[in-house]
Each structure stands twice: as structure tokens, then as C-alpha cells.
ZASE-985214 format. One line per field, with one value per residue (C-alpha): residue in one letter; residue number from 0; z, y, x. Coordinates in nm, 3 decimals. Layout:
N
r <- A | ...
k <- NUM | ...
c3 <- Z | ...
c2 <- Y | ...
c1 <- X | ...
END
This chain:
77
r <- S | P | Q | V | R | G | L | C | G | T | Y | N | G | D | Q | R | D | E | F | A | T | P | V | G | D | V | E | S | S | V | S | A | F | A | D | K | Y | R | V | P | G | A | C | P | A | R | G | P | F | A | A | D | P | C | D | A | Y | A | G | Q | R | D | A | A | E | A | A | C | A | V | L | H | G | S | A | F | Q
k <- 0 | 1 | 2 | 3 | 4 | 5 | 6 | 7 | 8 | 9 | 10 | 11 | 12 | 13 | 14 | 15 | 16 | 17 | 18 | 19 | 20 | 21 | 22 | 23 | 24 | 25 | 26 | 27 | 28 | 29 | 30 | 31 | 32 | 33 | 34 | 35 | 36 | 37 | 38 | 39 | 40 | 41 | 42 | 43 | 44 | 45 | 46 | 47 | 48 | 49 | 50 | 51 | 52 | 53 | 54 | 55 | 56 | 57 | 58 | 59 | 60 | 61 | 62 | 63 | 64 | 65 | 66 | 67 | 68 | 69 | 70 | 71 | 72 | 73 | 74 | 75 | 76
c3 <- -0.013 | -0.085 | 0.194 | -0.011 | -0.189 | -0.296 | -0.453 | -0.378 | -0.588 | -0.495 | -0.547 | -0.677 | -1.097 | -1.261 | -1.348 | -1.435 | -1.032 | -0.980 | -0.968 | -0.693 | -0.518 | -0.135 | -0.207 | -0.422 | -0.785 | -1.023 | -1.223 | -1.586 | -1.585 | -1.374 | -1.288 | -1.187 | -0.951 | -0.777 | -0.731 | -0.532 | -0.256 | -0.253 | 0.033 | 0.001 | 0.057 | 0.084 | -0.271 | -0.632 | -0.823 | -1.122 | -1.486 | -1.734 | -1.696 | -1.994 | -2.281 | -2.180 | -1.900 | -1.948 | -2.306 | -2.068 | -1.765 | -1.961 | -1.675 | -1.423 | -1.605 | -1.353 | -1.021 | -1.148 | -1.254 | -0.897 | -0.747 | -0.961 | -0.876 | -0.512 | -0.633 | -0.844 | -0.547 | -0.295 | -0.008 | -0.268 | -0.410
c2 <- -0.016 | 0.363 | 0.596 | 0.847 | 0.852 | 1.058 | 1.408 | 1.420 | 1.128 | 0.765 | 0.932 | 0.558 | 0.707 | 0.503 | 0.809 | 0.536 | 0.516 | 0.912 | 0.940 | 0.674 | 0.728 | 0.697 | 0.336 | 0.191 | 0.237 | 0.452 | 0.712 | 0.829 | 1.125 | 1.458 | 1.581 | 1.210 | 1.181 | 1.523 | 1.395 | 1.147 | 1.374 | 1.581 | 1.654 | 1.515 | 1.868 | 2.059 | 2.190 | 2.102 | 1.831 | 1.971 | 1.899 | 1.837 | 2.045 | 2.311 | 2.163 | 2.376 | 2.548 | 2.867 | 2.934 | 2.927 | 3.114 | 3.317 | 3.622 | 3.341 | 3.312 | 3.441 | 3.366 | 2.990 | 2.958 | 3.182 | 2.890 | 2.585 | 2.774 | 2.681 | 2.280 | 2.309 | 2.415 | 2.308 | 2.217 | 1.988 | 1.898
c1 <- 0.015 | 0.169 | 0.250 | 0.127 | -0.212 | -0.560 | -0.544 | -0.145 | -0.099 | 0.104 | 0.464 | 0.574 | 0.631 | 0.328 | 0.108 | -0.182 | -0.264 | -0.283 | -0.673 | -0.672 | -1.053 | -1.097 | -1.244 | -0.939 | -1.068 | -0.895 | -1.082 | -1.020 | -1.098 | -1.053 | -1.396 | -1.483 | -1.191 | -1.262 | -1.647 | -1.501 | -1.333 | -1.645 | -1.786 | -2.162 | -2.371 | -2.068 | -2.009 | -2.182 | -2.082 | -1.875 | -1.903 | -1.658 | -1.412 | -1.269 | -1.020 | -0.817 | -0.838 | -0.599 | -0.825 | -1.160 | -0.993 | -0.728 | -0.732 | -0.654 | -0.357 | -0.112 | -0.252 | -0.275 | 0.110 | 0.191 | -0.003 | 0.200 | 0.535 | 0.477 | 0.390 | 0.754 | 0.919 | 1.151 | 0.872 | 0.785 | 1.106
END
């Protein structure tokens, strides 16, 4: 059993199991995966995501790049 899983991924070098759900199945889409972690009643289920989020939300690109920079930073090395 992996030490890290869920929204953090499994950190085992195999991208096929990165969308593992809390019950152990593996989803093939981001929206289905995210819905498995949604707290019932906390927020509505997500629909399909835009093919390219940067095109759909062009005004958010700078904020997204800043947030991603944290994930690529030394804290997650």
C-alpha cells in the first residue's frame, strides 16, 4: 500500500494510478476523480472541465502560475 495517495498522488512514478479514489478504484477523468473527494452537500458536483483551462480562464493565468510555482518549489522536492 502506498504511503501517499489521493489528491497528493501515489509518488510511485506510475501515472496510471494517480487518480486513485478513497475506495481504491482509479478514475479516468479529472472531474470524476474530484467528485469522489467532494464532501456531500458541501459543493455541487463538477461538470466536465474545459479542454484547456488557460483558454477558458485567461484572466486567471498569472494566479494559476503563481500557485503552481509553489508545487514546483523546494517544499515539494
